[in-house]
mmCIF file of the C-alpha atoms, coordinates in Angstrom:
data_MODEL
# 
_entry.id   MODEL 
# 
loop_
_atom_site.group_PDB 
_atom_site.id 
_atom_site.type_symbol 
_atom_site.label_atom_id 
_atom_site.label_alt_id 
_atom_site.label_comp_id 
_atom_site.label_asym_id 
_atom_site.label_entity_id 
_atom_site.label_seq_id 
_atom_site.pdbx_PDB_ins_code 
_atom_site.Cartn_x 
_atom_site.Cartn_y 
_atom_site.Cartn_z 
_atom_site.occupancy 
_atom_site.B_iso_or_equiv 
_atom_site.pdbx_formal_charge 
_atom_site.auth_seq_id 
_atom_site.auth_comp_id 
_atom_site.auth_asym_id 
_atom_site.auth_atom_id 
_atom_site.pdbx_PDB_model_num 
ATOM 1  C CA . MET A 1 1  ? 0.068  0.033  0.134   1.00 0.00 ? 1  MET A CA 1 
ATOM 2  C CA . ALA A 1 2  ? 1.459  3.448  -1.023  1.00 0.00 ? 2  ALA A CA 1 
ATOM 3  C CA . GLU A 1 3  ? 1.978  6.082  1.618   1.00 0.00 ? 3  GLU A CA 1 
ATOM 4  C CA . ASN A 1 4  ? -0.015 9.053  1.578   1.00 0.00 ? 4  ASN A CA 1 
ATOM 5  C CA . GLY A 1 5  ? -1.642 8.058  -1.690  1.00 0.00 ? 5  GLY A CA 1 
ATOM 6  C CA . SER A 1 6  ? 1.568  8.811  -3.613  1.00 0.00 ? 6  SER A CA 1 
ATOM 7  C CA . VAL A 1 7  ? 2.008  7.332  -6.996  1.00 0.00 ? 7  VAL A CA 1 
ATOM 8  C CA . PRO A 1 8  ? 5.644  7.055  -8.469  1.00 0.00 ? 8  PRO A CA 1 
ATOM 9  C CA . VAL A 1 9  ? 6.122  9.483  -11.606 1.00 0.00 ? 9  VAL A CA 1 
ATOM 10 C CA . SER A 1 10 ? 8.820  8.897  -14.189 1.00 0.00 ? 10 SER A CA 1 
ATOM 11 C CA . ASP A 1 11 ? 10.704 12.236 -15.028 1.00 0.00 ? 11 ASP A CA 1 
ATOM 12 C CA . GLY A 1 12 ? 12.088 10.445 -18.428 1.00 0.00 ? 12 GLY A CA 1 
ATOM 13 C CA . SER A 1 13 ? 15.433 10.182 -16.821 1.00 0.00 ? 13 SER A CA 1 
ATOM 14 C CA . GLU A 1 14 ? 17.278 6.779  -17.441 1.00 0.00 ? 14 GLU A CA 1 
ATOM 15 C CA . GLN A 1 15 ? 17.197 4.634  -14.414 1.00 0.00 ? 15 GLN A CA 1 
ATOM 16 C CA . ASN A 1 16 ? 18.795 1.064  -14.460 1.00 0.00 ? 16 ASN A CA 1 
ATOM 17 C CA . GLY A 1 17 ? 18.962 1.048  -18.369 1.00 0.00 ? 17 GLY A CA 1 
ATOM 18 C CA . VAL A 1 18 ? 15.296 1.962  -18.760 1.00 0.00 ? 18 VAL A CA 1 
ATOM 19 C CA . GLY A 1 19 ? 14.774 3.902  -21.768 1.00 0.00 ? 19 GLY A CA 1 
ATOM 20 C CA . SER A 1 20 ? 17.973 3.129  -23.513 1.00 0.00 ? 20 SER A CA 1 
ATOM 21 C CA . GLY A 1 21 ? 16.692 1.751  -26.724 1.00 0.00 ? 21 GLY A CA 1 
ATOM 22 C CA . PRO A 1 22 ? 17.410 2.285  -30.413 1.00 0.00 ? 22 PRO A CA 1 
ATOM 23 C CA . ALA A 1 23 ? 15.876 5.904  -30.066 1.00 0.00 ? 23 ALA A CA 1 
ATOM 24 C CA . ALA A 1 24 ? 18.354 7.017  -27.534 1.00 0.00 ? 24 ALA A CA 1 
ATOM 25 C CA . GLU A 1 25 ? 21.412 6.146  -29.779 1.00 0.00 ? 25 GLU A CA 1 
ATOM 26 C CA . PRO A 1 26 ? 22.247 8.774  -32.672 1.00 0.00 ? 26 PRO A CA 1 
ATOM 27 C CA . GLN A 1 27 ? 21.579 7.898  -36.175 1.00 0.00 ? 27 GLN A CA 1 
ATOM 28 C CA . THR A 1 28 ? 24.899 6.514  -37.699 1.00 0.00 ? 28 THR A CA 1 
ATOM 29 C CA . GLU A 1 29 ? 24.066 5.333  -41.253 1.00 0.00 ? 29 GLU A CA 1 
ATOM 30 C CA . PRO A 1 30 ? 23.105 7.737  -43.961 1.00 0.00 ? 30 PRO A CA 1 
ATOM 31 C CA . SER A 1 31 ? 19.400 8.130  -44.951 1.00 0.00 ? 31 SER A CA 1 
ATOM 32 C CA . PRO A 1 32 ? 18.323 6.298  -48.008 1.00 0.00 ? 32 PRO A CA 1 
ATOM 33 C CA . ARG A 1 33 ? 16.516 9.274  -49.477 1.00 0.00 ? 33 ARG A CA 1 
ATOM 34 C CA . GLN A 1 34 ? 17.898 11.331 -52.396 1.00 0.00 ? 34 GLN A CA 1 
ATOM 35 C CA . PRO A 1 35 ? 17.452 15.001 -53.023 1.00 0.00 ? 35 PRO A CA 1 
ATOM 36 C CA . ARG A 1 36 ? 14.834 15.741 -55.705 1.00 0.00 ? 36 ARG A CA 1 
ATOM 37 C CA . ALA A 1 37 ? 17.574 17.118 -57.984 1.00 0.00 ? 37 ALA A CA 1 
ATOM 38 C CA . GLU A 1 38 ? 18.976 13.656 -58.117 1.00 0.00 ? 38 GLU A CA 1 
ATOM 39 C CA . ARG A 1 39 ? 15.851 11.860 -58.872 1.00 0.00 ? 39 ARG A CA 1 
ATOM 40 C CA . GLU A 1 40 ? 14.653 11.900 -62.509 1.00 0.00 ? 40 GLU A CA 1 
ATOM 41 C CA . ASP A 1 41 ? 11.087 10.959 -61.666 1.00 0.00 ? 41 ASP A CA 1 
ATOM 42 C CA . ALA A 1 42 ? 10.573 13.515 -58.738 1.00 0.00 ? 42 ALA A CA 1 
ATOM 43 C CA . PHE A 1 43 ? 7.441  15.299 -58.143 1.00 0.00 ? 43 PHE A CA 1 
ATOM 44 C CA . ALA A 1 44 ? 7.460  19.134 -59.278 1.00 0.00 ? 44 ALA A CA 1 
ATOM 45 C CA . PHE A 1 45 ? 4.769  20.970 -58.017 1.00 0.00 ? 45 PHE A CA 1 
ATOM 46 C CA . SER A 1 46 ? 5.123  23.793 -60.395 1.00 0.00 ? 46 SER A CA 1 
ATOM 47 C CA . SER A 1 47 ? 5.377  21.667 -63.456 1.00 0.00 ? 47 SER A CA 1 
ATOM 48 C CA . TRP A 1 48 ? 2.179  19.897 -62.247 1.00 0.00 ? 48 TRP A CA 1 
ATOM 49 C CA . LEU A 1 49 ? 0.297  23.238 -61.773 1.00 0.00 ? 49 LEU A CA 1 
ATOM 50 C CA . LEU A 1 50 ? 1.365  24.413 -65.148 1.00 0.00 ? 50 LEU A CA 1 
ATOM 51 C CA . GLU A 1 51 ? 0.088  21.322 -66.762 1.00 0.00 ? 51 GLU A CA 1 
ATOM 52 C CA . GLY A 1 52 ? -3.105 21.786 -64.950 1.00 0.00 ? 52 GLY A CA 1 
ATOM 53 C CA . MET A 1 53 ? -3.547 25.561 -65.811 1.00 0.00 ? 53 MET A CA 1 
ATOM 54 C CA . ALA A 1 54 ? -2.857 24.495 -69.432 1.00 0.00 ? 54 ALA A CA 1 
ATOM 55 C CA . GLY A 1 55 ? -5.543 21.920 -69.512 1.00 0.00 ? 55 GLY A CA 1 
ATOM 56 C CA . LEU A 1 56 ? -8.262 24.255 -68.192 1.00 0.00 ? 56 LEU A CA 1 
# 
């Protein structure tokens, strides 16, 4: 039974290794995403808008 009705609350700090998962480690491998300039089939909003306006 808890004293004075108190409930333990976590402050987010690591205790006994809790919270030390993959999210706690910095990202070490590069992202697989490529910039739009390096993708030939990248979506271009301005081109899409111009094509739509020409269609009207």
